[in-house]
N, C-alpha and C positions, 0 to 999 in steps of 0.2 A: 847737556842741552837745556836742562830744567833748572840749572843753578842761577841764582840771582846774586849779584854783587855790585859793589860801588867802589869807586876810587875817591879818596877824601884827602884834601890838602891839609893834613894834620900839622905839618911844620910850616905852612905858609898861610897864616891866618889873615883874612881880610879885615881891615879896621877903618872906621870912619868916626870922626869927632865933630860934633856940632857945638856952636858957641851959645846960642840962645834957643832953648835951654842948653846948659853945659852937659853933654852926654857923649859917651863913647860906646860904640857898638862893634861887635866882633862876629865873624861868620867863617865857616869852613866851606870852600867850594866842594861840590859833590857831583860826580858823574855816575849816573845809573845806567846799567847796561841790560839789554834784553835781546835775546835771540828770537828772530821771527822767521818762521818757515811757512811755505804754502804747499798745498797738495799738488803733486805732480811736478814741482819745481826742484831740481837737484841741488840748487844753491840756497844759502840762507842769507838773511839780512841781519845786521847788527845795529840795533837802535840805541843811540846814546842820548840820554836826557840830561842836560846840564841844569843844575840848580845849586842852592847852598843851604846849609843848616846854620841858623842863627844861634849864637851862643849866649847863655844866660850868665850874668855876673853875680848872681845870688841864687840860693836854693829855693826861694819862695815860688810855689806853684809849679815847679818843674816836675816832669814826669818821666823823662828819658835822658840817658847819658851815653856818651861814647867813652869806652874804657880801653886804654892801651893794654894790650894783652902781654904783660910781663916782658920777657926778653924778645918776643917775636914782634918787633916794631912794625912789621908789615901787615899785621892783623889787628883789627879793632873789634870790640864787642859793642853792640848796641842793645842796652838793657833798660827795662822799666824800673823805676824807683818809687818808693813810698816815703812818707814823712811821719815823724813822731815828735811830740812836744816834750822837751826835757823839763826837769824841775825848775831850771832857771828861766823858763819861758821861751827858750830858743827852739825853733823847729830844725830838726836834723834829718837827713835822708837815710834810707836803709834799703837794702835789696829785698824784694819780696817775691812770692810765688816762685816761678821757675828760675828767675834771675839769681836767687840765692843758691840754688843747686848748681847752676852753670858756673858761678864764681867759685864755689867750693871745689867743683871738678877741675877747674883750672888752677887750683892752688892759690887763689887770690883772696886775701883776708883784709877787708877794709873796716877794721875796728875803729880806726881814726879816719873818718871821711874828710875830704878837703873842706876848708872853711869858705865863707863867702869871699874873704880876701884872696884865697887861693884861686877861686874861680875868676875873680876880677883880674888877677895877674897871669892867668893861664898857666898855673903851676900844677904839677902832679899828673897822675894818670887819667884823670877824669875831666871831661868837659860836658857840662849840662846844656841841653837844648832848650831854647825858648819855647814855652807852650803856645802854640798858635790858636787863634789869631790874636796877636797883640801888636801895637805899634812898635816899630823898630827903626833906628836911624839908617839901617842899610836896606830898608824896604823889604820886598817879598821874594825877590829872585834876581838871577843874573840879568845883565843887560844885553843889548844887541851887539855891542862890541865884543863881549866875551863869546857869544855864540858864533860870531864871524871868525874869530881867531881859532876857536875850537874846530869849526868846520874845515878851515884851511889846514890845520894840523892833521886832522883825520885823513883828508884827501892826500896830503903829502906822505903820511905814514903808509897808507895802503899801496902806494906806488913803489915802495921799497920791495926788493925781491925776496926778502926773508919772511914776509907775511904771505902765506899761500891760502887761497880760498879752499875750503873743504867741500868736496862733492860727495854725493851719496849714490851707491849702487842699489838698484831695486832688488828686493828679496821676495821670498814666497810668503812672508808674514803679512797678513792683512788685518787692519783694525776695523772692527765693526762700528758703524755709526749708531748713536742712540735712536731707539724707535719711539714713535709717538702713537698714542691711542692705546686701545686694549691689546694685551699680549695674545697672540694666536695660540690655539691649543697645541700646535706642533712645537712651539717654542716655550711652552709653559715650564716643563721640567728643567729645561736648560736655564731658564731665568731663575727658577727657585734654587738651583744649585749654588747660587751666590750666598744663600743663607748659611751654608756650611752644615746643614742638617739633611738627613735622608727623608724626613717627613715634615711637611708644613700643614698645620691644622687650622681650618676656619671654624670658629665657634659662632654659629648663627643664633642669635638671641631674638626672640619674637614673642608676641602674645596673641595677636589676631591671626586667624587661620588664613585670611586673604593675603596677609603679609607673608606668611610662610610659603604660600603657593607662588607668589611673585619671586621670592628668593630662590626657590627651586628652579623656576624657569630661567632665571639669570645664570645660575650655575650650570645648567644643562649644556651650555655652549662649550664647556670644558670637558665633556664626556664624549664617549664614542657614539652616543645617540643624541646629538644636540637638538633633534626635533621633538624629543619627549622630555617632560619635566622629570626631575629626580624622583625615584620611587624608594624612599628610605624613611625609617622611623627616627624618633628622637633618642637622645642619650647614648648613641653609638656612632662610631666612625663609619662614614661612607666614603669609599675611595673614588676620587674623580680622575686621577692620573697616577703615575708611578710615585710621585712625591706629594701630591695634594689630596687631603681628605677634608671632609666637612662633618661637623657634629651639630645637629639642631637641638635646641633646648628652649622649651616654652617658659618664659619668665613673666609671670603675671604682674609683677611689681613694676614693669616698664610703663604701664599706663595708669598707675595709681596716682591720684591727685594728692593723697596724704603721704606723710613721711613713712618710709618702710625700712626694715632692717636689711640694708644692702649686703652686709657681711653674711647674714644668714641665707639670703637669696642666692649668693654666689658660692656657697660652701661646696658645691659640686665640683668646682675647679680644683679642689684638693685631690681629686681622683686622678688628675692628669699628671702622672709622675714619670712619664716617659721622656725621651730626648727630643721630642718634636718641638718645632717652633710654632707657637700659638698666636693667632690673631683673632680679634672679635669683630663680628659684623652685627651691629645693633640697630634695630628699627622699631619705631612705634607704629601706631595704627595709621594706615593710609588706604582707604578703600573708596575709590571713586564711585562705585555703584551703590554706596550705602550712605545713610544719614548719620553714621557714626564717625564723622570727621572730627579729629582732634589733633591739631588745630584746624583752622579754616580750610575749606576744600580747595582753595586756590593753589595750594602748593603742599607737597609732602613735608612732614616734619621728621627729619632723620637725626639720629644721635650716634654718629660714628664713634668708635672707641679704638 
């Protein structure tokens, strides 16, 4: 159901030639398929998008090619390509990134890539695609007539008895929908299980005492006593739930205007050698009841990490 594929007219290339200027353009018709389902609907819809891929008659500026997959002529590879300049000044393509690994796994070695003449004559296992958007004698897509013929063909095909619509039977498996807003305390440990670790640690970095107090009040919502701020010291783990712990650390360099030794200030992190997943909560001064605002009192200045 989640597979994407296309039908391509590899052996039936569309061609058009103009006289002024004298140009010939080629393209492959392409049908893209997508399965569409709706919640509560036992049947599915098959969306067919008709378009075509314009073919380049030279390697200049091309970035993608269709490759005929060896003896399996019913399967095509769509791969990215790069270009390199040879000593004779000619630009030649090559497979790069994952494309080179795919070709190697398929036992395909293109040490002698098709030339510009091969592309123009549609010879060989490769057909390069025109990099969009550029002018082309065949335009940008299929026309109304093609869409009408395709629609009639699809309607006629689905009336044949050998194509049977698939139906689905309900099961006990339910998919949960994404939640919005803050995670409730009852769901916290279940959500943190996705990290793959038994413990998730919040490293709360602060300098001003008022900032620390506000941070403890915010974390209290995830404890068994949400009406009371956390009662915990610095430099040690304080457990909020079965999976979540917090460790406060006063970092005076947070509010220093001059350059500081950040590596030295954070050397305490080397002590955390367990298997916990660590995340940092970093805040500078924000005290609405004081004249020590830095920056302006109109808004807090937070530095998340």
